[in-house]
N, C-alpha and C positions, 0 to 999 in steps of 0.2 A: 716580618709582621704578618699577622693573619688579615686577610681582606674581609671587608664587611660581607655578610651573607646577602646575596642578591639573587633574585629570580627574574628571568626575562620570559615573559609569556606572550602568547599570540591571541589577539581577539578575532572573532569571526562574525560575519554577518550573512544571513540567509537571503538568497535571491530566487526568483521564480525560474523554472527550467524551461528550456526550449528544445526543439527536436533535431536540430542539425548544426553542422559546423558552418559558420557564416563568417566571411571576412568583413572588415569594416575599415573605413578610411580613418587614418590617425587625425586627431584634432590639430589645427595649426598651433605652433608654439606661441606662448604668451610674449608680448613685446617686453623689451627691457633686457638688462644684463643678467646672465645666469650666475647665481651665487649659491655655493654649496650650503645646504642646510645641515649637513653633518660634517664636522670638522675633519673627518678622515676620509670623506668622499672624494674620489677623483675619477676623471673620465678615462676610460680605456679605449684604445683605438686599434684597428687591425694593423698588423705589422708585415703581413705577407700579401702582396698584390697578385692577382690573376692566378691563384692556385686553385686547381680543380680538385675538390674533395671527392674521393672515391671510397665508398663504403662497401663492406661485405654485404651480400644479399640477405634479405630477411630470412630468418629461420623459425620454424614452429617449435613450440615447447609445450609439453603436457602439464608440467607442474611449475610452481613458484614456491619451493618448500621453505625458504628462509627469507628474512629481511634482506633485501638487495638481490634476491633471486637464488643464487647458490653461494657456497661458502666463500668463494673468492670475490664475489660481488661484481664479476665481469660478465655482463649479459649480452654485450655487443648489439646486434640488430634483431629485434623481435618481429614476429609476423602477426599482423591483425588484418581485418578486412579493409577494403578500399573505402567503405563508407560506414562509420561507426554509428550505430543507433542503440538507444537504451533498450535492454531486454527485460530487466526487472530491477526493482528496488525494494530493500527490506531493512527494517530497523534492527540493530544488533545490540541495543542496550542503552546505557547512559552516555550522552555526548559531552562535549567540552563545556565547562562552565567556570564560575569564579573559583570553585574549590577543587576542580579536577580538570585534567587534560587528556585528550586522546593522543597516544604516542605510538601505538603498535600498527605497523604495516600489515595488511591482510596477507595471508599465505594460502597457497593452493596445492592440494595433494589428494590422491585417492578420490577424485571427483567431488571434493568438498572444498569450500572456502572457510578458513578459520580466522576468527577475529577476536580481539580483546577490547572491551569498552573502557571507559574512564574509571570504572569502579572494579576492575579486575574480574569481569565476567567474560569467560571464554565461550564462544559459540561456533558451532559448525553448521554451515548451510549448504544445500545442494548447489553445485556450481552452475547447473543448467537452469534451475527453477527459482533459486533463492529461498526454498523452504527449509526451515530449521530442522536439523537432524538431532542435535543435542546441545545443551548448554550447561556450563559449570561455573558456579560462583567460587572464586579462589580466596575470598576474604576469610581469614581465620576468625574464630569466635572472639568477641570482645575487642575487635579492632575497628578503628575508624577508616572509612574508605577514601579519605582525602589523599590525593596524589598517589593512588594505589596502582595506577597503570604502569605496565612495563612493556614486554614484547613477547612474541611467540615464534617458534620454529618447529619444523617437522623433520623426522628422520626415522626410517625403518618402523613404520606403524605407530609411532609415538609423537605426541605434541608436547613440546617443552615450553614452559612459560616462566618468565621472570616477573616479579611484582615489587611494588613499593613496600611490601611487608617483609623484605629481606629474605624471601623464600624463592626457591626454584621448585616448580612442580612439574612432574611428568604425568601425562594422561594417555590413555588408550585413544587412538585417533578415531576409531569406529564408534565408541560408546561414550567417551569422556570420563570414564572411570579413572580415578587417581591411582597411579601406580606407586609413586613415592613423592615425598617432600623433603627438601633439604634447606635448613636455615643457614644463612651466611652472615658475613660481617656487616652488611649494610643493605639498604634498599637498592633496587636496580631499576633503571629507566630504559635501557636499550634491550633489544632482543638478544637471546642467546644465539651463538653460532655452533653448529653441530657438525662433527666430522670424525670418522674412524672410531665410533663408539665413545666419543668424548663430547661433553657439553661445556662450552666456554662462555663465561658471563663476566661482566664488569660491574662492580658496585659503585655507588656514588662516592665512596671514600677512596676510589682509585685502586681497587684491588681486583686482580683477575683470578678467578677460581676455575680450575679444570675439574669437572665432575665426570664420573663414570655414568654413561647413558643408561646402563642396566639397572643400577640401584641408587644413583645419586651420591655415592661416596666421593669425598674430596680427594683428588689425586695429587694436586699441588696448587700453590697460591703464589702470585707475584704481586708485589706492592709498588705502586707508583707514588709520586709526590701528592700528598693530600692537599686539597684546595678548599678554602672557606667559601668561595663564591663560584657559581657555575651557571650555565644556561639550563633552563628547564628542559629535560629530555636526556637522551643518551645515545651512544653509538654502539656498534657491534663489531667485534673482531673480524678480521678477514683471514682465511686459511688457504694455503696452497702447499701441497706436499707435506713436509714435516715442520712447517713454519706457521705460526699464528702471529699476525700483526695486530697489536692492541693499541687503541687510542684512549687517552685519558683527558679529563677536563683540565688538567694542568698544561695541556698542549704537548705533553710527552707522547712519543710514538715508540713502542718497543716491538722488536721482533724476537719471539721466544720459540724454543723447541716445544712441540706439542707433547712430547713424551715425558718431559721432566720440568719444563718451565725455565730452563736456563736461558740467559740473555745472549742473543746473537749480535744485536746492535740496538742502538737507541738514537732518537732524534728529537728535536724540539721545534714544533711548528708555531713559532712566534716571530714577530719583528721587533726591533728596538723601539720603533716609533710608537708612542702612546699619546693619545690626544683627549680621551674622555673616559668616563667610568666604565662604559660598556666595552670600549676597545681594550681595556685591560683584561677582559675575560679571554683566556687562552684556549677555551674549550674546543675539542675536536668533536663536533656533532655529526658531520657527514661521515658515512662509512668509508674506510679506506678500501681501495681496489687493488687486487693483485692480478696482473696480466702479463704473461710471457716474460717472467723474471723481473718485472718492475712493480713497484708500489706507488700508487698515486693517492695522495692524501692532502686534504685541505683543512685548515683551522679557521676558527672565527677571527683570530687576531691577524688577519691579512698575510697568510702564508699558504701557498700552494706549492707542492714539491713532488718531483718524480725521484724515486730512490731505488737503487739496485738492491733487489731482494737478498742477494747472497752476502753482501758486505756492508750494506747501509750507506754506501756512498751516494751523495746527492748528484743526480744527473743534471737537473736544472731546478730552479725555483722562481716563483713569481710572487709579488706582493699583491695577492688577490685573496680575499676572505669570503667564507660562506659557511652557513649552518646546514646546507643541503649536501646530499651525496652526489659526487660527480658521476658521469656516465662515460664509459670507454667503449668505442666501437672502431674496430680496425686500427688505423694509425691516428685516431683523433680522440680528443677528450671534450666533452660537453658539460657545461655547468651553469648554475645561476648564482651570481655573486650577492654579497650583502647589500649592494646598491641596486639590486633588481636588474642586473644586466645578464641576459642570456648570451653565451659566447661559445665559440669553438676554438680549440687550440690544437696545434700539432703535438701529438703525444711524445714524439722523440725529442722535440726541442723546446716546447712550451710557448712557441710563438703564437700570437693571437691571429686567427684567420678571419673571424667576423664577430661583431658585437651588435646586439639588438637590445635597446632599452625597453624594458617592460614597465608597466604602470607602477608608480611608487606610492601614490596617495589615492584613497577613495574619493576625497575632495581635493582636486588638483588646485583649485583657486585658493583655498584656505590652507592647503597642505596639512590636512587632517586625515587620520585613519591610515596609518602605515600598512601597506599591503605586503604580505609574505607569500612568496611563490614556492611551490613544492615541485620537486623534480630536478632535472628532466628525465624522461624515459624516451628511448628511440624505438619506434614501431612503424614498420612499412613506410620508410622514407618520411616520417613525421616525427619531429621532436616535440613532445607533449609536456606541458607544465600546467599546474593548477594553482589557483589563487585563493587567498583567505577571504576575498570578497565575492566568491562564488562563480568563478569562470574557469573554463578549460580553454587553453590556447594551443594551437599547433603551429610550429615553425618549420621552415625548410632547414634540414641539417646541412645543406650545401651552401646556403646564402644567409640564413637567419631571417629571411622574409616571413612575415606573418601570413599563414595559409588560411587560417580559419579560427573561429571563436564561438563558443556557446556557453550559456549559463547552466549551472547545475543547482541542485536543490539547496545547497548551503556551501560555505567555504570549504576549501580543500587545503590542508597543510601537511598531508602525508602522501608520499610517493605511491602511485598505484601499483598493483600487481598485474602481471600479464601471463595468461595461460590459455591454451587451446583457442588462440585467436580472439580472446576476450580480455578486456581491461576492467579491473575491479577497483573502483574508487571508494574510499571511506571518507565521508564528509564529517565536518566538525559536529554535526547534529547526530552522529552515529548512524547514518544511513549508508548501507553498502549498496553501491550502484554498479550494475554490470552493463558494459557497452560491447556490442559485437557487430 
């Protein structure tokens, strides 16, 4: 039976900005017995005692060309300055509202930061100054811009954009001139992934299309199981070697050959347990990661798994759900769960090393205003997350301890991009903010 059509959206509130990372003491817990307000909520605890986490040293990077960094989405440990301060802030167009949502992570290449606003306007700004270099409205004539936003990627001098108008558009990165447009089977919410002269996109009807980067011609198509209900937003495929790993809103995960789309293996990131209407949504919103022959993927319906890239065999699994993309660094995996728990796990075993509870409600006393946390990203020994109520928080990747906190101009529900020791945040009010 078809499920009812449902959209799960995120609300954001703007708060005033401050200039530094500041720690603050946690408020004492309220008296009384703790009762779960979500029927599927459960407390996760560390499983390994006295393990010293050892991370690879931070490394600089010049670009952040695709959503998640590079095509495999494994960025490990990025380098930024010891003290992050705001360098500039600029508006990039239409922000999130009742009729539109910001979905596209900023990307960085050729000294420019590329963004897409909630109405499918793509803009390029100078990465050092924030000044606009060019902008391009991708809305076709006679089209409504509602839910128009998709995602963007860069490769070989071209910017590729997916839109809610069921089109993929290629633009010249220096000028914004449209090189080609290709119409597909349905709208797209996630960013394209580009590799080896091919552009891979996933439509909301769970089809993967492989396009030629040169002219947009369709090379092959793969069909997953169609879903009548899904979360608002989308994910992006991960690519390593000759394999593309594709996530669908059905909870299906497919490994396909990039040259012809043939199936190497498939998996399903769902659990048998179902407790409420939202829990039945099996969507994979977080981008899968491919790292050293392993695929790490997490679904909304409480399933996190490590999978052998060659044969699809599950190496381990945990009943942990999230709509955010995990972060792999060395032998460790970091993520934020649906219950707003930041945590570190052993990448080889899935054992939990530490858990830090982030704020859940804007109003803790009345339990109102559910907070969504974006991230994490790992930069210079700081695990950084942003919140829908307008805060950036840094945690120790070694212990989970809160190191600092600062407010930003508005809520943040999109993972930042990092390039040239600079972090670029896109707020829900469509402000692009650079910290260096």
